[in-house]
C-alpha positions as CSV (number, residue, x, y, z in Angstrom):
1,M,-1.2,7.1,-3.2
2,S,0.7,5.2,-0.5
3,K,3.9,5.3,-2.6
4,E,3.5,9.1,-2.8
5,V,3.0,9.3,1.0
6,F,6.1,7.2,1.6
7,S,8.2,9.3,-0.8
8,V,7.2,12.6,0.9
9,A,7.7,11.1,4.4
10,S,11.1,9.8,3.5
11,H,12.2,13.2,2.1
12,S,10.9,15.0,5.2
13,Y,12.6,12.8,7.6
14,E,15.8,13.0,5.6
15,L,15.7,16.8,5.8
16,A,15.0,16.7,9.5
17,T,18.3,14.9,10.2
18,Y,20.1,18.0,8.9
19,S,18.1,20.6,10.8
20,T,18.8,22.0,14.3
21,P,16.7,21.0,17.4
22,E,15.2,24.5,17.3
23,L,14.0,24.1,13.7
24,R,12.7,20.6,14.4
25,G,10.7,22.0,17.3
26,L,9.3,24.8,15.3
27,F,8.3,22.4,12.5
28,N,6.7,20.1,15.0
29,D,4.7,23.0,16.6
30,W,3.5,24.0,13.1
31,L,2.7,20.4,12.1
32,N,0.6,19.9,15.3
33,E,-1.3,23.1,14.7
34,I,-2.0,22.4,11.0
35,E,-3.1,18.8,12.0
36,R,-5.6,20.3,14.5
37,E,-6.9,22.7,11.8
38,I,-7.2,19.9,9.2
39,M,-9.0,17.7,11.7
40,A,-11.5,20.5,12.4
41,F,-12.0,20.9,8.6
42,L,-12.6,17.2,8.2
43,K,-14.9,16.8,11.2
44,N,-18.3,17.1,9.4
45,R,-17.2,15.7,6.1
46,K,-17.7,12.1,5.0
47,T,-15.0,12.2,2.3
48,V,-12.5,14.9,1.2
49,D,-10.1,15.1,-1.7
50,P,-6.5,16.0,-0.9
51,D,-6.7,18.8,-3.5
52,E,-9.6,20.4,-1.6
53,V,-7.6,20.3,1.7
54,A,-4.5,21.7,-0.1
55,K,-6.6,24.6,-1.5
56,K,-8.2,25.4,1.8
57,F,-4.9,25.5,3.7
58,R,-2.7,26.8,0.9
59,L,-0.4,23.8,1.0
60,K,1.0,21.7,-1.8
61,R,-0.8,18.4,-2.5
62,K,2.2,16.4,-1.4
63,S,2.3,18.2,1.9
64,V,-1.4,17.4,2.5
65,I,-0.9,13.8,1.6
66,F,1.9,13.6,4.1
67,I,-0.2,15.1,6.8
68,L,-3.3,12.9,6.0
69,G,-1.0,9.8,5.9
70,K,0.4,10.7,9.3
71,L,-3.1,11.3,10.7
72,A,-4.3,7.9,9.3
73,G,-1.2,6.2,10.7
74,E,-2.1,7.5,14.1
75,G,-5.7,6.2,13.7
76,K,-7.2,9.7,13.7
77,I,-8.7,9.4,10.3
78,K,-9.4,6.7,7.7
79,M,-7.7,7.2,4.4
80,R,-8.4,5.3,1.1
81,A,-7.2,5.6,-2.4
82,S,-9.2,5.5,-5.6
83,G,-8.3,5.4,-9.3
84,A,-6.8,8.4,-11.0
85,K,-9.2,11.1,-12.2
86,A,-9.8,11.1,-15.9
């Protein structure tokens, strides 16, 4: 999963270098808001699958993994990986 998080993060930061300050600001505003909403969603759950979060917020799995990875990197959540589903 960490390889997937790194790939999404790298692509996002690459795109950010081409955007305008206005677009970066709007993206950061949106990202901060969705992070707050996801944190509220996670609050009373012991574990959650990225697919469950993606469905709830109508986001792609890769986007959710990026956001969860960012939250984990900031120490706001703990993230762990497990084997692939059969």
